[in-house]
C-alpha positions as CSV (number, residue, x, y, z in Angstrom):
1,M,-29.6,-23.4,-22.1
2,D,-26.6,-25.0,-20.9
3,S,-25.8,-24.7,-17.4
4,K,-21.6,-23.4,-18.3
5,T,-23.2,-20.6,-20.9
6,Q,-24.3,-17.3,-19.1
7,N,-28.4,-17.1,-18.7
8,I,-30.5,-14.3,-20.4
9,N,-30.0,-11.6,-17.8
10,G,-26.2,-12.2,-18.1
11,S,-25.3,-13.0,-14.9
12,S,-22.1,-15.1,-15.0
13,P,-21.8,-19.0,-15.4
14,H,-21.2,-21.2,-12.6
15,I,-18.1,-22.0,-12.7
16,H,-16.9,-24.3,-9.9
17,W,-14.2,-23.0,-7.3
18,T,-11.6,-25.5,-7.9
19,I,-11.2,-24.5,-11.6
20,A,-11.5,-20.4,-10.9
21,L,-8.5,-21.2,-8.8
22,I,-6.0,-22.4,-12.0
23,P,-5.3,-18.9,-13.1
24,F,-4.2,-18.0,-9.4
25,A,-2.0,-21.0,-9.6
26,V,-0.9,-20.1,-12.4
27,L,0.0,-16.6,-11.4
28,V,2.1,-17.8,-8.1
29,A,3.7,-20.8,-9.8
30,L,5.2,-18.4,-12.4
31,Q,5.8,-15.7,-9.8
32,I,7.7,-17.7,-7.5
33,I,10.1,-18.4,-10.4
34,V,10.2,-15.2,-12.0
35,I,11.4,-14.0,-8.5
36,R,13.9,-16.5,-8.6
37,E,15.1,-15.7,-11.7
38,F,15.1,-11.8,-11.7
39,G,14.9,-10.9,-8.4
40,S,13.9,-6.9,-7.6
41,D,14.3,-6.7,-11.7
42,A,11.1,-8.5,-12.2
43,L,9.3,-5.4,-12.0
44,D,10.8,-4.1,-14.9
45,G,8.8,-6.4,-17.5
46,A,8.6,-10.0,-16.0
47,S,5.7,-10.1,-13.9
48,Q,3.5,-7.7,-15.9
49,T,4.3,-10.6,-18.3
50,V,3.2,-13.7,-15.6
51,L,-0.2,-11.4,-14.9
52,L,-1.1,-11.7,-18.7
53,I,-0.5,-14.5,-19.0
54,S,-2.9,-16.1,-16.0
55,A,-5.4,-13.6,-17.3
56,G,-4.9,-15.2,-20.6
57,V,-5.8,-18.5,-18.6
58,A,-8.7,-17.4,-17.3
59,V,-10.5,-16.0,-20.6
60,A,-9.5,-19.6,-22.0
61,I,-11.5,-21.0,-19.4
62,A,-14.3,-19.2,-19.7
63,M,-14.5,-18.8,-23.3
64,L,-13.7,-22.3,-24.2
65,G,-15.1,-24.1,-21.5
66,Y,-17.8,-21.8,-20.1
67,K,-19.3,-19.9,-23.5
68,V,-18.4,-17.0,-21.8
69,P,-18.9,-14.0,-24.4
70,W,-15.3,-12.0,-25.0
71,N,-17.4,-8.7,-24.2
72,S,-18.5,-9.4,-20.7
73,I,-14.6,-10.0,-20.1
74,D,-13.6,-6.6,-21.7
75,T,-16.0,-4.7,-20.0
76,A,-14.7,-5.9,-16.6
77,I,-11.2,-5.4,-17.6
78,G,-12.0,-2.1,-18.8
79,D,-14.0,-1.3,-15.7
80,N,-10.7,-2.3,-13.9
81,I,-8.4,-0.5,-15.6
82,K,-10.8,2.7,-15.3
83,T,-10.7,2.5,-11.0
84,V,-6.8,2.7,-11.0
85,G,-6.8,5.8,-13.2
86,S,-6.5,8.6,-10.4
87,A,-3.4,6.0,-8.3
88,I,-1.9,6.2,-11.9
89,L,-1.7,10.4,-11.6
90,I,-0.8,10.0,-8.1
91,L,2.3,7.5,-9.0
92,F,3.7,10.1,-11.7
93,L,3.5,13.3,-9.4
94,I,4.8,10.9,-6.3
95,G,8.1,10.5,-8.8
96,A,8.3,14.6,-9.2
97,I,8.1,14.7,-5.5
98,S,10.5,12.5,-4.9
99,G,12.9,14.5,-7.5
100,S,12.4,17.8,-6.4
101,W,12.3,16.9,-2.6
102,M,15.9,15.6,-3.1
103,M,17.4,17.7,-5.3
104,S,16.1,20.8,-3.9
105,G,17.7,19.5,-0.4
106,V,14.5,19.3,1.2
107,V,14.9,15.9,2.1
108,P,18.8,16.0,2.5
109,T,18.2,18.4,5.1
110,M,15.5,16.3,7.2
111,I,18.3,13.6,7.3
112,Y,20.9,15.7,8.3
113,Y,18.7,17.4,11.1
114,G,17.5,13.8,12.1
115,M,20.6,12.4,12.3
116,K,21.4,14.8,15.0
117,I,17.5,14.5,16.6
118,V,17.1,10.9,16.4
119,S,19.1,8.6,19.0
120,P,20.0,5.2,17.1
121,S,19.0,3.4,20.3
122,V,15.0,4.2,19.6
123,F,15.7,4.7,15.8
124,L,13.2,2.6,14.8
125,F,10.5,3.3,17.4
126,I,10.3,7.2,16.8
127,A,10.1,6.3,12.9
128,C,7.3,4.1,13.3
129,L,5.5,6.7,15.3
130,I,6.5,10.0,13.2
131,C,5.0,8.0,10.2
132,A,1.8,7.1,12.3
133,L,1.3,11.0,13.3
134,V,2.2,12.0,10.0
135,S,-0.3,9.6,8.6
136,L,-2.8,10.4,10.9
137,V,-2.9,13.7,10.0
138,T,-2.4,13.5,6.1
139,G,-4.9,10.3,5.6
140,S,-2.4,8.9,3.4
141,S,0.3,6.4,3.3
142,W,1.1,6.8,0.1
143,T,2.2,10.5,0.6
144,T,3.9,10.3,3.8
145,I,6.2,7.4,2.9
146,A,6.7,9.1,-0.3
147,T,7.9,12.3,1.7
148,I,9.0,11.4,5.5
149,G,9.5,7.8,4.5
150,I,12.1,8.6,2.2
151,A,14.3,10.6,4.7
152,L,13.8,8.3,7.1
153,M,15.3,5.2,5.4
154,G,18.4,7.6,5.0
155,I,18.6,8.3,8.5
156,G,18.3,4.7,9.3
157,T,21.2,3.8,6.4
158,A,23.2,6.4,8.5
159,H,22.5,4.5,12.1
160,G,23.4,0.9,10.6
161,Y,20.1,-0.3,10.3
162,S,18.9,-3.0,7.6
163,V,16.7,-1.5,4.9
164,G,14.0,-4.1,5.8
165,W,14.1,-3.0,9.3
166,T,13.6,1.1,8.6
167,A,11.0,0.3,5.8
168,G,9.1,-2.1,8.2
169,A,9.0,0.8,10.7
170,I,8.0,3.4,8.0
171,I,5.2,1.3,6.4
172,S,3.9,0.1,10.0
173,G,3.4,3.5,11.2
174,A,1.9,4.9,7.8
175,Y,-0.7,2.0,7.3
176,F,-1.2,2.7,11.0
177,G,-2.2,6.5,10.9
178,D,-4.0,5.8,7.1
179,K,-6.3,3.3,8.5
180,I,-7.8,5.2,11.6
181,S,-7.6,8.6,9.8
182,P,-11.1,10.1,9.2
183,L,-9.7,11.9,5.7
184,S,-8.0,8.4,4.5
185,D,-9.9,7.3,1.1
186,T,-9.7,3.8,2.2
187,T,-11.1,4.1,5.5
188,V,-14.0,6.5,3.9
189,L,-14.4,3.6,1.6
190,A,-14.6,0.8,4.3
191,S,-17.6,2.9,6.1
192,S,-19.5,3.2,2.8
193,V,-19.6,-0.1,1.8
194,G,-20.4,-1.7,5.3
195,E,-23.2,1.3,5.5
196,V,-21.7,2.2,8.3
197,P,-20.7,5.9,9.8
198,L,-17.3,6.9,9.6
199,F,-16.5,8.0,13.4
200,K,-18.2,4.5,14.8
201,H,-16.2,2.5,12.0
202,I,-12.8,4.1,13.3
203,R,-14.1,3.8,17.1
204,Y,-14.9,0.2,16.7
205,M,-11.6,-0.4,14.6
206,L,-9.4,0.9,17.6
207,I,-10.5,-1.9,19.5
208,T,-8.3,-4.4,16.9
209,T,-6.3,-1.5,15.8
210,V,-4.5,-0.4,18.6
211,P,-3.7,-3.7,20.3
212,S,-1.9,-4.5,16.7
213,F,0.2,-1.0,16.8
214,T,1.3,-1.2,20.4
215,I,2.5,-4.8,20.0
216,A,4.6,-3.7,16.4
217,L,5.7,-0.3,18.5
218,T,7.1,-2.5,21.5
219,I,8.9,-4.8,19.0
220,F,10.5,-1.9,17.1
221,L,11.9,-0.2,20.3
222,V,12.9,-3.7,21.5
223,A,15.0,-4.1,18.2
224,S,16.0,-0.5,18.8
225,L,17.4,-1.5,21.9
226,C,19.3,-4.2,20.9
227,H,21.0,-2.3,18.2
228,T,24.7,-2.2,18.0
229,S,25.6,-2.1,14.2
230,G,25.5,1.5,13.6
231,N,28.0,3.6,14.5
232,G,29.0,7.6,15.2
233,V,31.7,7.7,12.3
234,Q,28.9,6.1,9.6
235,S,26.8,9.0,10.5
236,A,29.2,11.7,10.6
237,M,30.5,10.8,6.8
238,F,26.6,11.4,5.7
239,A,26.4,14.5,7.3
240,E,29.8,15.6,5.7
241,G,28.6,14.3,2.5
242,L,25.1,15.9,2.5
243,Q,26.9,19.5,3.8
244,S,29.5,18.9,0.6
245,V,26.7,18.4,-1.8
246,F,23.6,20.5,-1.0
247,V,23.0,23.5,0.7
248,I,21.5,22.8,4.3
249,S,19.2,25.5,5.5
250,S,16.4,25.1,8.1
251,W,14.5,27.4,5.2
252,L,14.2,24.0,3.4
253,L,12.0,22.5,5.9
254,V,9.0,25.4,4.7
255,V,8.3,23.0,1.9
256,P,6.8,20.2,3.7
257,L,5.0,22.9,6.6
258,I,3.2,24.3,3.3
259,T,2.4,21.0,2.2
260,A,0.8,20.0,6.1
261,V,-1.1,23.3,5.6
262,L,-2.7,22.6,2.0
263,I,-3.5,19.0,3.7
264,A,-5.0,20.2,7.3
265,L,-6.9,22.5,4.4
266,R,-8.3,19.1,3.1
267,L,-7.6,19.4,-0.6
268,P,-7.4,16.6,-2.8
269,A,-4.4,14.4,-2.7
270,T,-3.7,14.9,-6.4
271,I,-3.5,18.9,-5.9
272,V,-1.5,18.7,-2.6
273,L,1.3,16.5,-4.7
274,F,1.1,18.4,-7.5
275,L,1.7,22.3,-5.5
276,S,4.3,20.8,-3.3
277,A,6.6,19.8,-6.3
278,L,6.4,23.1,-7.8
279,V,6.9,24.8,-4.2
280,A,10.5,22.4,-4.4
281,G,10.9,23.3,-7.9
282,V,10.8,27.0,-6.5
283,F,13.3,26.0,-3.9
284,M,15.4,24.1,-5.9
285,L,16.0,27.1,-8.1
286,L,16.7,29.4,-4.8
287,F,18.8,27.1,-2.8
288,Q,20.5,24.3,-5.0
289,P,21.6,26.5,-7.8
290,D,24.8,24.6,-8.7
291,I,22.8,21.3,-8.4
292,V,20.2,22.6,-10.9
293,M,23.1,23.2,-13.3
294,Q,24.7,20.2,-12.8
295,V,21.8,18.1,-13.5
296,G,20.9,20.3,-16.7
297,K,24.4,20.7,-17.7
298,G,24.5,23.8,-18.2
299,N,20.9,24.9,-18.3
300,S,19.0,25.5,-15.2
301,F,15.3,24.9,-16.9
302,R,16.5,21.5,-18.4
303,G,17.7,20.8,-15.4
304,L,14.9,21.7,-13.5
305,M,12.5,19.4,-16.1
306,L,14.9,16.9,-15.6
307,T,14.7,16.6,-11.7
308,Y,10.9,16.5,-12.3
309,Y,10.7,13.7,-14.7
310,D,13.4,11.8,-15.2
311,S,16.2,10.1,-12.8
312,T,19.1,12.4,-11.3
313,T,22.6,11.4,-9.4
314,I,24.9,13.7,-7.6
315,D,28.0,12.4,-6.5
316,T,29.4,12.9,-2.8
317,G,31.8,11.0,-2.1
318,N,30.0,8.2,-0.2
319,E,29.0,5.5,-2.8
320,T,26.1,4.5,0.1
321,L,25.4,8.1,0.4
322,T,25.1,8.9,-3.6
323,S,23.0,6.0,-3.9
324,L,20.6,7.1,-1.4
325,I,19.8,10.3,-2.9
326,Q,19.8,9.1,-6.7
327,T,16.4,9.9,-8.1
328,R,13.6,8.4,-10.7
329,G,11.6,11.0,-11.5
330,M,7.9,10.5,-12.7
331,R,9.8,8.3,-15.3
332,G,11.0,5.7,-12.9
333,M,7.6,4.9,-12.0
334,L,6.7,3.6,-15.7
335,S,7.5,-0.1,-14.8
336,T,4.9,-0.1,-11.9
337,V,2.4,1.9,-14.5
338,F,2.8,-1.1,-16.3
339,L,2.2,-3.5,-13.6
340,I,-0.6,-1.8,-12.4
341,F,-2.4,-1.9,-15.9
342,C,-1.8,-6.1,-15.8
343,A,-2.7,-6.3,-12.6
344,A,-6.3,-4.4,-13.3
345,A,-6.9,-6.8,-16.4
346,F,-5.7,-10.0,-14.4
347,G,-8.6,-8.6,-11.6
348,G,-11.3,-7.8,-14.2
349,A,-10.7,-10.9,-16.5
350,L,-11.3,-12.8,-13.1
351,T,-14.2,-10.6,-12.4
352,G,-15.6,-10.4,-15.7
353,T,-15.4,-14.9,-15.9
354,G,-17.2,-14.9,-12.4
355,M,-14.1,-16.8,-11.3
356,I,-13.7,-14.5,-8.1
357,Q,-17.6,-15.0,-7.1
358,S,-17.2,-18.7,-7.6
359,I,-14.3,-19.1,-5.2
360,T,-16.0,-16.4,-2.7
361,S,-19.1,-18.2,-2.9
362,A,-17.6,-21.5,-2.1
363,L,-16.2,-20.1,1.1
364,A,-19.4,-18.3,2.3
365,R,-20.6,-21.7,2.3
366,G,-18.9,-22.6,5.6
367,I,-19.9,-20.1,7.2
368,S,-21.2,-20.7,10.3
369,G,-21.0,-17.8,12.7
370,R,-18.6,-15.0,13.7
371,R,-15.5,-16.5,14.1
372,S,-16.0,-18.5,11.0
373,L,-17.4,-15.3,9.6
374,V,-14.5,-12.6,10.3
375,S,-12.1,-15.2,9.3
376,T,-13.6,-15.9,5.9
377,T,-14.0,-11.9,5.5
378,V,-10.1,-11.3,6.6
379,A,-8.8,-14.6,4.2
380,T,-11.2,-12.7,1.0
381,G,-9.2,-9.4,2.1
382,L,-6.1,-10.8,1.3
383,F,-7.1,-13.0,-1.2
384,S,-8.7,-10.5,-3.3
385,N,-5.6,-7.8,-2.6
386,M,-3.5,-10.6,-4.5
387,V,-5.8,-11.2,-7.5
388,T,-6.5,-8.1,-8.4
389,G,-4.2,-6.0,-7.6
390,D,-5.3,-3.1,-6.0
391,Q,-6.6,-2.6,-2.1
392,Y,-9.8,0.1,-3.5
393,L,-10.9,-3.0,-5.9
394,S,-10.6,-5.7,-2.6
395,I,-12.2,-3.0,0.2
396,V,-15.2,-3.0,-2.3
397,L,-14.8,-6.7,-3.5
398,T,-14.9,-7.9,0.2
399,G,-17.7,-5.6,1.6
400,N,-19.9,-6.0,-1.0
401,I,-19.7,-10.1,-1.0
402,Y,-20.4,-10.4,2.9
403,K,-23.0,-7.3,3.5
404,K,-25.8,-9.7,3.0
405,L,-24.3,-12.6,4.9
406,Y,-23.7,-10.0,7.9
407,K,-27.1,-9.2,8.0
408,E,-28.3,-12.3,7.4
409,K,-26.5,-13.9,10.4
410,G,-27.6,-11.0,12.8
411,F,-23.9,-8.7,12.9
412,E,-24.1,-5.1,12.5
413,G,-22.4,-4.0,9.5
414,R,-19.1,-2.4,11.8
415,L,-17.9,-5.7,12.4
416,L,-17.8,-5.8,8.6
417,S,-16.6,-2.8,7.5
418,R,-13.6,-3.3,10.4
419,S,-12.4,-6.6,8.9
420,T,-12.5,-5.4,5.8
421,E,-9.9,-2.6,6.5
422,D,-7.9,-5.0,9.0
423,S,-7.1,-7.3,5.9
424,A,-7.7,-5.2,2.5
425,T,-6.2,-2.5,3.4
426,V,-3.4,-3.4,5.5
427,T,-1.9,-6.5,3.9
428,S,-1.8,-4.5,0.1
429,V,1.6,-3.4,0.9
430,L,2.5,-7.2,1.7
431,V,1.6,-8.2,-2.2
432,P,4.5,-7.3,-4.6
433,W,2.3,-7.0,-7.7
434,N,-0.6,-4.7,-5.6
435,T,-0.3,-1.6,-6.7
436,C,0.4,-0.6,-2.5
437,G,3.3,-3.2,-2.7
438,M,4.9,-1.9,-6.2
439,T,4.6,1.7,-5.2
440,Q,6.3,1.5,-1.8
441,S,8.7,-1.0,-2.8
442,L,9.7,2.0,-5.6
443,V,9.4,5.0,-3.3
444,L,11.6,3.1,-0.9
445,H,13.8,1.1,-3.1
446,V,13.3,-2.1,-1.1
447,P,11.8,-5.1,-2.4
448,T,8.5,-5.5,-1.1
449,L,10.0,-9.8,0.0
450,T,12.8,-7.4,2.0
451,Y,10.2,-5.4,4.0
452,L,7.8,-8.0,4.1
453,P,8.6,-9.6,7.5
454,Y,9.0,-6.4,9.4
455,C,5.8,-4.8,8.6
456,F,4.9,-6.2,11.9
457,F,1.4,-3.9,12.2
458,N,0.3,-5.1,8.8
459,I,0.8,-8.7,10.0
460,I,-0.6,-8.5,13.1
461,S,-4.0,-6.8,12.4
462,P,-5.9,-9.4,10.2
463,L,-4.5,-12.1,13.2
464,M,-5.8,-9.4,15.9
465,S,-9.5,-9.1,13.9
466,I,-9.6,-13.0,14.0
467,F,-8.3,-13.1,17.8
468,I,-11.1,-10.3,18.8
469,A,-13.9,-12.3,16.9
470,M,-12.6,-15.7,18.7
471,I,-13.0,-14.4,22.2
472,G,-15.9,-12.5,21.3
473,Y,-15.0,-9.0,22.8
474,K,-17.5,-6.3,21.5
475,I,-18.9,-8.3,18.8
476,F,-22.8,-6.9,18.7
477,R,-25.3,-8.1,16.6
478,Q,-27.8,-5.7,14.9
479,T,-30.8,-8.3,15.2
480,P,-31.3,-10.9,18.3
481,P,-31.1,-14.4,17.5
482,A,-34.4,-16.1,17.3
483,D,-34.3,-18.7,20.2
484,D,-31.7,-20.4,22.4
485,T,-30.5,-22.7,19.5
486,Q,-30.3,-20.1,17.0
487,K,-27.9,-18.1,19.5
488,E,-25.6,-21.7,20.2
489,R,-25.2,-21.7,16.3
490,M,-23.8,-18.4,16.2
491,E,-21.5,-18.4,18.7
492,K,-19.9,-21.3,17.2
């Protein structure tokens, strides 16, 4: 049989890694043009089109040049799309949460009290710390950002901080907590792929995660102390505007309290978000009846439903504040869902054609010791986030590619699980077409490329992982080297 075709057992054909890079190069080139031409509107359809074109390039190369049957590619695309089903449901629920928490007065109340409690001189530091604690308890960066994160964006705007800095602090804290929480699905997934007990995996991650977060917190503290553009007048105008539209009451904080209890009971994220949105709807009818009637044009039931699934706008008399409290509901998530499907199709096309395997195999051939092993693992995690568009796929893909290699080199599985989390988990939010990047950009109303430079924890983590590997701190072997020559090779 031709070497370019699949063998009898259905394994992928050998596509040289340079050829396998062509669809990725097409994606990057077209994405640059799209972002330049469409800006933040790229997610309305242009980026999705780019992903499908790039997937088409991969399919054309594989089918025409390597005789890969369409059924193999179609199956891989279908499998990829199946994996994002739960994420899409969570996305819709986050849309319902953002609408109901805002129109019920929960977020406005949190913003109102937050402006009075949190000092502008330490805001970024406190915002990052709060999100870290909430995410640690909830085990979910998405839930943290969609709830407390939205409120903190409002507080930051009132204090005169740029949206990039505020979003960067929120995301840094949320992903730190998510990364070391035993309740986090990505943490559990990474430890499982690396075949490492969960708490052993978490303890080992602290070696790279704590220094990364400490550096990020220090940067946010210094930036906060140097901040001078905020003013009390703007905060007072925000407070007055919120009070003129919403009923501000400490009783509304019962909604996040109930949500916290549901999380403490370790209910699935989907159930927690669904019940939280329902409770917020009840409080909206009790505390904000005028707003419900205004949204529903005289019909409270219609107003409640519109809050859940449609965009809402309430005029506060302050243009910035009015923009801040606008919501998109579940319908506002449709462009993101569109993008997720297209990203899954692209990732599936690369997997089904064997292109991802070819690229990662080429990377693996250059590995000689712990430094190159960890560096390549980290690079693969980032690369996977860019080509598959999903952090879960990236974690599984990275872990499976290097699992055997780590064992052959004599390193423990926890080095693999930590390197995977230090890259695949935290960098997902930095990729505009990744599910995490798309979601957080949409929820916080900040383009991915705007907040990216300020996500210090997410940027530092993969670099810290490589640095720790370079100095060899607490890098343990699973099996001792056979002789001094092998030991010397492993230390390179």
